[in-house]
N, CA, C, O and the ligand as a Tripos MOL2 file, in Angstrom:
@<TRIPOS>MOLECULE
protein
  253   251    64     0     0
PROTEIN
NO_CHARGES

@<TRIPOS>ATOM
      1 N          17.1940    0.6230  -10.1870 N.3       1 MET1
      2 CA         15.8800    0.7220   -9.5520 C.3       1 MET1
      3 C          15.4150   -0.6700   -9.1020 C.2       1 MET1
      4 O          15.4830   -1.6490   -9.8450 O.2       1 MET1
      5 N          14.9490   -0.7090   -7.8760 N.am      2 GLU2
      6 CA         14.4490   -1.9520   -7.3380 C.3       2 GLU2
      7 C          13.1700   -2.3600   -8.0380 C.2       2 GLU2
      8 O          12.3680   -1.5090   -8.4220 O.2       2 GLU2
      9 N          12.9760   -3.6550   -8.2040 N.am      3 ILE3
     10 CA         11.7500   -4.1250   -8.8090 C.3       3 ILE3
     11 C          10.6480   -4.1940   -7.7600 C.2       3 ILE3
     12 O           9.4890   -3.8780   -8.0280 O.2       3 ILE3
     13 N          11.0290   -4.6050   -6.5870 N.am      4 GLU4
     14 CA         10.0680   -4.6060   -5.5120 C.3       4 GLU4
     15 C          10.5830   -3.7280   -4.3880 C.2       4 GLU4
     16 O          11.7850   -3.6540   -4.1370 O.2       4 GLU4
     17 N           9.6490   -3.0610   -3.7110 N.am      5 GLN5
     18 CA         10.0330   -2.1400   -2.6670 C.3       5 GLN5
     19 C           9.0810   -2.3100   -1.5000 C.2       5 GLN5
     20 O           7.8780   -2.4960   -1.6790 O.2       5 GLN5
     21 N           9.6360   -2.2440   -0.3110 N.am      6 THR6
     22 CA          8.7880   -2.3490    0.8590 C.3       6 THR6
     23 C           8.4410   -0.9230    1.3260 C.2       6 THR6
     24 O           9.3270   -0.1030    1.5690 O.2       6 THR6
     25 N           7.1570   -0.6530    1.4420 N.am      7 VAL7
     26 CA          6.7440    0.6670    1.8810 C.3       7 VAL7
     27 C           5.8580    0.5240    3.1110 C.2       7 VAL7
     28 O           5.1970   -0.4940    3.3170 O.2       7 VAL7
     29 N           5.8680    1.5900    3.9310 N.am      8 LEU8
     30 CA          5.0290    1.6290    5.1030 C.3       8 LEU8
     31 C           3.6830    2.2860    4.7530 C.2       8 LEU8
     32 O           3.6540    3.3630    4.1590 O.2       8 LEU8
     33 N           2.6030    1.6500    5.1110 N.am      9 VAL9
     34 CA          1.2930    2.2650    4.9420 C.3       9 VAL9
     35 C           0.6070    2.3210    6.2850 C.2       9 VAL9
     36 O           0.9350    1.5760    7.2080 O.2       9 VAL9
     37 N          -0.3700    3.2380    6.3750 N.am     10 GLN10
     38 CA         -1.1030    3.3550    7.6250 C.3      10 GLN10
     39 C          -2.5010    2.7830    7.4730 C.2      10 GLN10
     40 O          -3.2230    3.0950    6.5270 O.2      10 GLN10
     41 N          -2.8550    1.9620    8.4010 N.am     11 CYS11
     42 CA         -4.1800    1.3270    8.3790 C.3      11 CYS11
     43 C          -5.2430    2.3900    8.6550 C.2      11 CYS11
     44 O          -5.1190    3.1460    9.6190 O.2      11 CYS11
     45 N          -6.2930    2.4580    7.8200 N.am     12 PRO12
     46 CA         -7.3520    3.4480    8.0400 C.3      12 PRO12
     47 C          -8.2750    3.0870    9.1900 C.2      12 PRO12
     48 O          -9.0750    3.9170    9.6230 O.2      12 PRO12
     49 N          -8.1790    1.8710    9.6880 N.am     13 TYR13
     50 CA         -9.0540    1.4510   10.7740 C.3      13 TYR13
     51 C          -8.4090    1.6800   12.1370 C.2      13 TYR13
     52 O          -8.9900    2.3250   13.0100 O.2      13 TYR13
     53 N          -7.2120    1.1490   12.3080 N.am     14 CYS14
     54 CA         -6.5970    1.1860   13.6220 C.3      14 CYS14
     55 C          -5.4150    2.1630   13.6850 C.2      14 CYS14
     56 O          -4.8210    2.3500   14.7470 O.2      14 CYS14
     57 N          -5.0730    2.7890   12.5440 N.am     15 ALA15
     58 CA         -4.0190    3.8080   12.4590 C.3      15 ALA15
     59 C          -2.6200    3.2620   12.7180 C.2      15 ALA15
     60 O          -1.6740    4.0390   12.8510 O.2      15 ALA15
     61 N          -2.4770    1.9820   12.7890 N.am     16 GLU16
     62 CA         -1.1500    1.4080   12.9000 C.3      16 GLU16
     63 C          -0.4730    1.3570   11.5330 C.2      16 GLU16
     64 O          -1.1470    1.2490   10.5090 O.2      16 GLU16
     65 N           0.8360    1.4340   11.5150 N.am     17 CYS17
     66 CA          1.5770    1.3290   10.2620 C.3      17 CYS17
     67 C           2.0550   -0.1130   10.0710 C.2      17 CYS17
     68 O           2.4650   -0.7820   11.0200 O.2      17 CYS17
     69 N           1.9900   -0.5650    8.8380 N.am     18 PHE18
     70 CA          2.5450   -1.8700    8.5400 C.3      18 PHE18
     71 C           3.1700   -1.8270    7.1460 C.2      18 PHE18
     72 O           2.8850   -0.9370    6.3450 O.2      18 PHE18
     73 N           4.0210   -2.8030    6.8830 N.am     19 GLU19
     74 CA          4.7820   -2.8030    5.6260 C.3      19 GLU19
     75 C           4.0850   -3.6520    4.5680 C.2      19 GLU19
     76 O           3.5580   -4.7270    4.8540 O.2      19 GLU19
     77 N           4.0970   -3.1440    3.3480 N.am     20 VAL20
     78 CA          3.6140   -3.9390    2.2240 C.3      20 VAL20
     79 C           4.7000   -3.9320    1.1410 C.2      20 VAL20
     80 O           5.5100   -3.0100    1.0450 O.2      20 VAL20
     81 N           4.6830   -4.9810    0.3430 N.am     21 LEU21
     82 CA          5.6230   -5.1110   -0.7460 C.3      21 LEU21
     83 C           4.9810   -4.5910   -2.0070 C.2      21 LEU21
     84 O           3.8930   -5.0310   -2.3770 O.2      21 LEU21
     85 N           5.6410   -3.6520   -2.6800 N.am     22 VAL22
     86 CA          5.0910   -3.0190   -3.8700 C.3      22 VAL22
     87 C           5.9080   -3.4410   -5.1000 C.2      22 VAL22
     88 O           7.1390   -3.4290   -5.1020 O.2      22 VAL22
     89 N           5.1730   -3.8070   -6.1180 N.am     23 GLU23
     90 CA          5.7990   -4.1430   -7.3960 C.3      23 GLU23
     91 C           5.9960   -2.8520   -8.1920 C.2      23 GLU23
     92 O           5.0220   -2.2770   -8.6780 O.2      23 GLU23
     93 N           7.2350   -2.3910   -8.3300 N.am     24 CYS24
     94 CA          7.4990   -1.0690   -8.9030 C.3      24 CYS24
     95 C           7.4230   -1.0180  -10.4300 C.2      24 CYS24
     96 O           7.4990    0.0630  -11.0130 O.2      24 CYS24
     97 N           7.2750   -2.1550  -11.0750 N.am     25 SER25
     98 CA          7.1940   -2.1270  -12.5330 C.3      25 SER25
     99 C           5.7720   -1.8080  -13.0060 C.2      25 SER25
    100 O           5.5360   -1.6430  -14.2030 O.2      25 SER25
    101 N           4.8410   -1.7240  -12.0810 N.am     26 ILE26
    102 CA          3.4500   -1.3930  -12.4160 C.3      26 ILE26
    103 C           3.2090    0.0530  -11.9660 C.2      26 ILE26
    104 O           3.3860    0.3830  -10.7930 O.2      26 ILE26
    105 N           2.8030    0.9090  -12.9110 N.am     27 ALA27
    106 CA          2.7000    2.3400  -12.6220 C.3      27 ALA27
    107 C           1.5790    2.6550  -11.6630 C.2      27 ALA27
    108 O           1.7140    3.5310  -10.8080 O.2      27 ALA27
    109 N           0.4670    1.9450  -11.7970 N.am     28 HIS28
    110 CA         -0.6480    2.2070  -10.8850 C.3      28 HIS28
    111 C          -1.3210    0.9040  -10.5150 C.2      28 HIS28
    112 O          -1.6210    0.0860  -11.3850 O.2      28 HIS28
    113 N          -1.5530    0.7110   -9.2700 N.am     29 GLN29
    114 CA         -2.2010   -0.5230   -8.8440 C.3      29 GLN29
    115 C          -2.9970   -0.2720   -7.5740 C.2      29 GLN29
    116 O          -2.7020    0.6080   -6.7660 O.2      29 GLN29
    117 N          -4.0080   -1.0880   -7.4530 N.am     30 GLU30
    118 CA         -4.8300   -1.0660   -6.2340 C.3      30 GLU30
    119 C          -5.0660   -2.5080   -5.8320 C.2      30 GLU30
    120 O          -5.4040   -3.3520   -6.6610 O.2      30 GLU30
    121 N          -4.8840   -2.7770   -4.5610 N.am     31 TYR31
    122 CA         -5.1800   -4.1220   -4.1130 C.3      31 TYR31
    123 C          -5.5520   -4.0720   -2.6540 C.2      31 TYR31
    124 O          -5.3740   -3.0630   -1.9710 O.2      31 TYR31
    125 N          -6.0750   -5.1900   -2.1960 N.am     32 ILE32
    126 CA         -6.5440   -5.2750   -0.8090 C.3      32 ILE32
    127 C          -5.6100   -6.1900   -0.0450 C.2      32 ILE32
    128 O          -5.2890   -7.3020   -0.4640 O.2      32 ILE32
    129 N          -5.1910   -5.6710    1.0920 N.am     33 GLU33
    130 CA         -4.3310   -6.4560    1.9650 C.3      33 GLU33
    131 C          -4.8630   -6.3420    3.3920 C.2      33 GLU33
    132 O          -5.2950   -5.2710    3.8190 O.2      33 GLU33
    133 N          -4.8270   -7.4390    4.1140 N.am     34 ASP34
    134 CA         -5.3150   -7.3830    5.4850 C.3      34 ASP34
    135 C          -4.2860   -6.6710    6.3590 C.2      34 ASP34
    136 O          -3.0840   -6.9180    6.2660 O.2      34 ASP34
    137 N          -4.7900   -5.7860    7.2030 N.am     35 CYS35
    138 CA         -3.9190   -5.1070    8.1480 C.3      35 CYS35
    139 C          -3.2760   -6.1350    9.0600 C.2      35 CYS35
    140 O          -3.9400   -7.0550    9.5370 O.2      35 CYS35
    141 N          -1.9740   -5.9770    9.3020 N.am     36 GLU36
    142 CA         -1.2780   -6.9410   10.1530 C.3      36 GLU36
    143 C          -1.6690   -6.8070   11.6140 C.2      36 GLU36
    144 O          -1.4610   -7.7250   12.4080 O.2      36 GLU36
    145 N          -2.2330   -5.6660   11.9630 N.am     37 VAL37
    146 CA         -2.5400   -5.4130   13.3680 C.3      37 VAL37
    147 C          -3.9890   -5.7800   13.6900 C.2      37 VAL37
    148 O          -4.2420   -6.5430   14.6220 O.2      37 VAL37
    149 N          -4.9460   -5.2360   12.9190 N.am     38 CYS38
    150 CA         -6.3540   -5.4980   13.2310 C.3      38 CYS38
    151 C          -7.0090   -6.4780   12.2580 C.2      38 CYS38
    152 O          -8.1640   -6.8620   12.4460 O.2      38 CYS38
    153 N          -6.2630   -6.8890   11.2020 N.am     39 CYS39
    154 CA         -6.7040   -7.9430   10.2960 C.3      39 CYS39
    155 C          -7.9060   -7.5470    9.4280 C.2      39 CYS39
    156 O          -8.5470   -8.4180    8.8400 O.2      39 CYS39
    157 N          -8.2180   -6.2620    9.3410 N.am     40 ARG40
    158 CA         -9.3160   -5.8540    8.4700 C.3      40 ARG40
    159 C          -8.7630   -5.5550    7.0710 C.2      40 ARG40
    160 O          -7.5940   -5.1920    6.9380 O.2      40 ARG40
    161 N          -9.5940   -5.7040    6.0220 N.am     41 PRO41
    162 CA         -9.1080   -5.5050    4.6740 C.3      41 PRO41
    163 C          -8.8920   -4.0330    4.3430 C.2      41 PRO41
    164 O          -9.8150   -3.2250    4.4360 O.2      41 PRO41
    165 N          -7.6900   -3.7000    3.9650 N.am     42 VAL42
    166 CA         -7.3050   -2.3270    3.6600 C.3      42 VAL42
    167 C          -7.0300   -2.2500    2.1470 C.2      42 VAL42
    168 O          -6.2540   -3.0420    1.6120 O.2      42 VAL42
    169 N          -7.6690   -1.2960    1.4690 N.am     43 THR43
    170 CA         -7.3630   -1.0760    0.0630 C.3      43 THR43
    171 C          -6.1300   -0.2090   -0.0230 C.2      43 THR43
    172 O          -6.0940    0.9000    0.5090 O.2      43 THR43
    173 N          -5.1070   -0.7310   -0.7060 N.am     44 ILE44
    174 CA         -3.8480   -0.0290   -0.8360 C.3      44 ILE44
    175 C          -3.7090    0.4470   -2.2920 C.2      44 ILE44
    176 O          -3.7820   -0.3510   -3.2270 O.2      44 ILE44
    177 N          -3.5100    1.7450   -2.4600 N.am     45 VAL45
    178 CA         -3.3690    2.3350   -3.7930 C.3      45 VAL45
    179 C          -1.8990    2.7400   -3.9480 C.2      45 VAL45
    180 O          -1.3310    3.4170   -3.0910 O.2      45 VAL45
    181 N          -1.3030    2.3090   -5.0570 N.am     46 VAL46
    182 CA          0.1210    2.5590   -5.2550 C.3      46 VAL46
    183 C           0.2990    3.2630   -6.6000 C.2      46 VAL46
    184 O          -0.2600    2.8450   -7.6140 O.2      46 VAL46
    185 N           1.0800    4.3250   -6.5890 N.am     47 ASP47
    186 CA          1.4630    5.0050   -7.8240 C.3      47 ASP47
    187 C           2.9740    5.0490   -7.8900 C.2      47 ASP47
    188 O           3.6290    5.4510   -6.9290 O.2      47 ASP47
    189 N           3.5310    4.6390   -9.0140 N.am     48 VAL48
    190 CA          4.9820    4.6970   -9.1880 C.3      48 VAL48
    191 C           5.2700    5.7470  -10.2640 C.2      48 VAL48
    192 O           4.8050    5.6300  -11.3980 O.2      48 VAL48
    193 N           6.0400    6.7690   -9.8960 N.am     49 ALA49
    194 CA          6.3740    7.8300  -10.8450 C.3      49 ALA49
    195 C           7.4700    7.3370  -11.7830 C.2      49 ALA49
    196 O           8.0870    6.2950  -11.5600 O.2      49 ALA49
    197 N           7.6950    8.1230  -12.8450 N.am     50 GLU50
    198 CA          8.6960    7.7470  -13.8490 C.3      50 GLU50
    199 C          10.1000    7.7030  -13.2740 C.2      50 GLU50
    200 O          10.9500    6.9540  -13.7550 O.2      50 GLU50
    201 N          10.3440    8.5050  -12.2420 N.am     51 ASP51
    202 CA         11.6710    8.4660  -11.6060 C.3      51 ASP51
    203 C          11.7830    7.3370  -10.5700 C.2      51 ASP51
    204 O          12.8040    7.2070   -9.8950 O.2      51 ASP51
    205 N          10.7480    6.5430  -10.4560 N.am     52 GLY52
    206 CA         10.8210    5.3990   -9.5720 C.3      52 GLY52
    207 C          10.3430    5.6480   -8.1630 C.2      52 GLY52
    208 O          10.3530    4.7360   -7.3350 O.2      52 GLY52
    209 N           9.9180    6.8820   -7.8690 N.am     53 SER53
    210 CA          9.4290    7.1580   -6.5260 C.3      53 SER53
    211 C           8.0200    6.6030   -6.3690 C.2      53 SER53
    212 O           7.1850    6.7090   -7.2670 O.2      53 SER53
    213 N           7.7820    6.0170   -5.2190 N.am     54 VAL54
    214 CA          6.5300    5.3070   -4.9740 C.3      54 VAL54
    215 C           5.6770    6.1120   -4.0140 C.2      54 VAL54
    216 O           6.1440    6.5190   -2.9510 O.2      54 VAL54
    217 N           4.4240    6.3460   -4.3870 N.am     55 SER55
    218 CA          3.4670    6.9290   -3.4660 C.3      55 SER55
    219 C           2.3980    5.9070   -3.1390 C.2      55 SER55
    220 O           1.9180    5.1980   -4.0230 O.2      55 SER55
    221 N           2.0320    5.8320   -1.9020 N.am     56 THR56
    222 CA          0.9720    4.8930   -1.5020 C.3      56 THR56
    223 C          -0.0150    5.6150   -0.6030 C.2      56 THR56
    224 O           0.3540    6.5210    0.1440 O.2      56 THR56
    225 N          -1.2440    5.2120   -0.6810 N.am     57 TRP57
    226 CA         -2.2080    5.6170    0.3170 C.3      57 TRP57
    227 C          -3.2180    4.5000    0.5160 C.2      57 TRP57
    228 O          -3.2580    3.5340   -0.2470 O.2      57 TRP57
    229 N          -4.0260    4.6470    1.5450 N.am     58 THR58
    230 CA         -4.8990    3.5570    1.9330 C.3      58 THR58
    231 C          -6.3320    4.0550    2.0350 C.2      58 THR58
    232 O          -6.5790    5.2390    2.2620 O.2      58 THR58
    233 N          -7.2450    3.1580    1.8670 N.am     59 ARG59
    234 CA         -8.6660    3.4290    1.9200 C.3      59 ARG59
    235 C          -9.3290    2.3160    2.7240 C.2      59 ARG59
    236 O          -8.9100    1.1600    2.6660 O.2      59 ARG59
    237 N         -10.3540    2.6730    3.4640 N.am     60 SER60
    238 CA        -11.1080    1.6180    4.1060 C.3      60 SER60
    239 C         -12.2140    1.1610    3.1870 C.2      60 SER60
    240 O         -12.7250    1.9450    2.3870 O.2      60 SER60
    241 N         -12.5850   -0.0920    3.2920 N.am     61 GLU61
    242 CA        -13.5520   -0.6720    2.3610 C.3      61 GLU61
    243 C         -14.9890   -0.5030    2.8540 C.2      61 GLU61
    244 O         -15.8920   -0.2170    2.0680 O.2      61 GLU61
    245 N         -15.1880   -0.6780    4.1330 N.am     62 ASP62
    246 CA        -16.5550   -0.7110    4.6380 C.3      62 ASP62
    247 C         -17.0270    0.6790    5.0860 C.2      62 ASP62
    248 O         -17.1170    0.9590    6.2810 O.2      62 ASP62
    249 N         -17.3250    1.5320    4.1190 N.am     63 VAL63
    250 CA        -17.8410    2.8590    4.4590 C.3      63 VAL63
    251 C         -19.3530    2.9120    4.2590 C.2      63 VAL63
    252 O         -19.9710    3.9500    4.4940 O.2      63 VAL63
    253 ZN         -5.4160   -2.0690   11.2620 Zn       64 ZN64
@<TRIPOS>BOND
     1     1     2 1
     2     2     3 1
     3     3     4 2
     4     3     5 am
     5     5     6 1
     6     6     7 1
     7     7     8 2
     8     7     9 am
     9     9    10 1
    10    10    11 1
    11    11    12 2
    12    11    13 am
    13    13    14 1
    14    14    15 1
    15    15    16 2
    16    15    17 am
    17    17    18 1
    18    18    19 1
    19    19    20 2
    20    19    21 am
    21    21    22 1
    22    22    23 1
    23    23    24 2
    24    23    25 am
    25    25    26 1
    26    26    27 1
    27    27    28 2
    28    27    29 am
    29    29    30 1
    30    30    31 1
    31    31    32 2
    32    31    33 am
    33    33    34 1
    34    34    35 1
    35    35    36 2
    36    35    37 am
    37    37    38 1
    38    38    39 1
    39    39    40 2
    40    39    41 am
    41    41    42 1
    42    42    43 1
    43    43    44 2
    44    43    45 am
    45    45    46 1
    46    46    47 1
    47    47    48 2
    48    47    49 am
    49    49    50 1
    50    50    51 1
    51    51    52 2
    52    51    53 am
    53    53    54 1
    54    54    55 1
    55    55    56 2
    56    55    57 am
    57    57    58 1
    58    58    59 1
    59    59    60 2
    60    59    61 am
    61    61    62 1
    62    62    63 1
    63    63    64 2
    64    63    65 am
    65    65    66 1
    66    66    67 1
    67    67    68 2
    68    67    69 am
    69    69    70 1
    70    70    71 1
    71    71    72 2
    72    71    73 am
    73    73    74 1
    74    74    75 1
    75    75    76 2
    76    75    77 am
    77    77    78 1
    78    78    79 1
    79    79    80 2
    80    79    81 am
    81    81    82 1
    82    82    83 1
    83    83    84 2
    84    83    85 am
    85    85    86 1
    86    86    87 1
    87    87    88 2
    88    87    89 am
    89    89    90 1
    90    90    91 1
    91    91    92 2
    92    91    93 am
    93    93    94 1
    94    94    95 1
    95    95    96 2
    96    95    97 am
    97    97    98 1
    98    98    99 1
    99    99   100 2
   100    99   101 am
   101   101   102 1
   102   102   103 1
   103   103   104 2
   104   103   105 am
   105   105   106 1
   106   106   107 1
   107   107   108 2
   108   107   109 am
   109   109   110 1
   110   110   111 1
   111   111   112 2
   112   111   113 am
   113   113   114 1
   114   114   115 1
   115   115   116 2
   116   115   117 am
   117   117   118 1
   118   118   119 1
   119   119   120 2
   120   119   121 am
   121   121   122 1
   122   122   123 1
   123   123   124 2
   124   123   125 am
   125   125   126 1
   126   126   127 1
   127   127   128 2
   128   127   129 am
   129   129   130 1
   130   130   131 1
   131   131   132 2
   132   131   133 am
   133   133   134 1
   134   134   135 1
   135   135   136 2
   136   135   137 am
   137   137   138 1
   138   138   139 1
   139   139   140 2
   140   139   141 am
   141   141   142 1
   142   142   143 1
   143   143   144 2
   144   143   145 am
   145   145   146 1
   146   146   147 1
   147   147   148 2
   148   147   149 am
   149   149   150 1
   150   150   151 1
   151   151   152 2
   152   151   153 am
   153   153   154 1
   154   154   155 1
   155   155   156 2
   156   155   157 am
   157   157   158 1
   158   158   159 1
   159   159   160 2
   160   159   161 am
   161   161   162 1
   162   162   163 1
   163   163   164 2
   164   163   165 am
   165   165   166 1
   166   166   167 1
   167   167   168 2
   168   167   169 am
   169   169   170 1
   170   170   171 1
   171   171   172 2
   172   171   173 am
   173   173   174 1
   174   174   175 1
   175   175   176 2
   176   175   177 am
   177   177   178 1
   178   178   179 1
   179   179   180 2
   180   179   181 am
   181   181   182 1
   182   182   183 1
   183   183   184 2
   184   183   185 am
   185   185   186 1
   186   186   187 1
   187   187   188 2
   188   187   189 am
   189   189   190 1
   190   190   191 1
   191   191   192 2
   192   191   193 am
   193   193   194 1
   194   194   195 1
   195   195   196 2
   196   195   197 am
   197   197   198 1
   198   198   199 1
   199   199   200 2
   200   199   201 am
   201   201   202 1
   202   202   203 1
   203   203   204 2
   204   203   205 am
   205   205   206 1
   206   206   207 1
   207   207   208 2
   208   207   209 am
   209   209   210 1
   210   210   211 1
   211   211   212 2
   212   211   213 am
   213   213   214 1
   214   214   215 1
   215   215   216 2
   216   215   217 am
   217   217   218 1
   218   218   219 1
   219   219   220 2
   220   219   221 am
   221   221   222 1
   222   222   223 1
   223   223   224 2
   224   223   225 am
   225   225   226 1
   226   226   227 1
   227   227   228 2
   228   227   229 am
   229   229   230 1
   230   230   231 1
   231   231   232 2
   232   231   233 am
   233   233   234 1
   234   234   235 1
   235   235   236 2
   236   235   237 am
   237   237   238 1
   238   238   239 1
   239   239   240 2
   240   239   241 am
   241   241   242 1
   242   242   243 1
   243   243   244 2
   244   243   245 am
   245   245   246 1
   246   246   247 1
   247   247   248 2
   248   247   249 am
   249   249   250 1
   250   250   251 1
   251   251   252 2
@<TRIPOS>SUBSTRUCTURE
     1 MET1         2 RESIDUE 1 A MET
     2 GLU2         6 RESIDUE 1 A GLU
     3 ILE3        10 RESIDUE 1 A ILE
     4 GLU4        14 RESIDUE 1 A GLU
     5 GLN5        18 RESIDUE 1 A GLN
     6 THR6        22 RESIDUE 1 A THR
     7 VAL7        26 RESIDUE 1 A VAL
     8 LEU8        30 RESIDUE 1 A LEU
     9 VAL9        34 RESIDUE 1 A VAL
    10 GLN10       38 RESIDUE 1 A GLN
    11 CYS11       42 RESIDUE 1 A CYS
    12 PRO12       46 RESIDUE 1 A PRO
    13 TYR13       50 RESIDUE 1 A TYR
    14 CYS14       54 RESIDUE 1 A CYS
    15 ALA15       58 RESIDUE 1 A ALA
    16 GLU16       62 RESIDUE 1 A GLU
    17 CYS17       66 RESIDUE 1 A CYS
    18 PHE18       70 RESIDUE 1 A PHE
    19 GLU19       74 RESIDUE 1 A GLU
    20 VAL20       78 RESIDUE 1 A VAL
    21 LEU21       82 RESIDUE 1 A LEU
    22 VAL22       86 RESIDUE 1 A VAL
    23 GLU23       90 RESIDUE 1 A GLU
    24 CYS24       94 RESIDUE 1 A CYS
    25 SER25       98 RESIDUE 1 A SER
    26 ILE26      102 RESIDUE 1 A ILE
    27 ALA27      106 RESIDUE 1 A ALA
    28 HIS28      110 RESIDUE 1 A HIS
    29 GLN29      114 RESIDUE 1 A GLN
    30 GLU30      118 RESIDUE 1 A GLU
    31 TYR31      122 RESIDUE 1 A TYR
    32 ILE32      126 RESIDUE 1 A ILE
    33 GLU33      130 RESIDUE 1 A GLU
    34 ASP34      134 RESIDUE 1 A ASP
    35 CYS35      138 RESIDUE 1 A CYS
    36 GLU36      142 RESIDUE 1 A GLU
    37 VAL37      146 RESIDUE 1 A VAL
    38 CYS38      150 RESIDUE 1 A CYS
    39 CYS39      154 RESIDUE 1 A CYS
    40 ARG40      158 RESIDUE 1 A ARG
    41 PRO41      162 RESIDUE 1 A PRO
    42 VAL42      166 RESIDUE 1 A VAL
    43 THR43      170 RESIDUE 1 A THR
    44 ILE44      174 RESIDUE 1 A ILE
    45 VAL45      178 RESIDUE 1 A VAL
    46 VAL46      182 RESIDUE 1 A VAL
    47 ASP47      186 RESIDUE 1 A ASP
    48 VAL48      190 RESIDUE 1 A VAL
    49 ALA49      194 RESIDUE 1 A ALA
    50 GLU50      198 RESIDUE 1 A GLU
    51 ASP51      202 RESIDUE 1 A ASP
    52 GLY52      206 RESIDUE 1 A GLY
    53 SER53      210 RESIDUE 1 A SER
    54 VAL54      214 RESIDUE 1 A VAL
    55 SER55      218 RESIDUE 1 A SER
    56 THR56      222 RESIDUE 1 A THR
    57 TRP57      226 RESIDUE 1 A TRP
    58 THR58      230 RESIDUE 1 A THR
    59 ARG59      234 RESIDUE 1 A ARG
    60 SER60      238 RESIDUE 1 A SER
    61 GLU61      242 RESIDUE 1 A GLU
    62 ASP62      246 RESIDUE 1 A ASP
    63 VAL63      250 RESIDUE 1 A VAL
    64 ZN64       253 GROUP 0 **** ****
């Protein structure tokens, strides 16, 4: 199992996809990363299952 994994997430502002690096040894994490396309802060939520599969989704901050 990889310790770090690159996953594609979709920006909630501009709908463009960009890659983020996920630390797979942490089961649940949330962090903010600037969108590579529109540069707005995107909250990225990551869940790593016991079998190592990674789920990610995104949230916009300024609602
Ligand atoms: Zn964007």
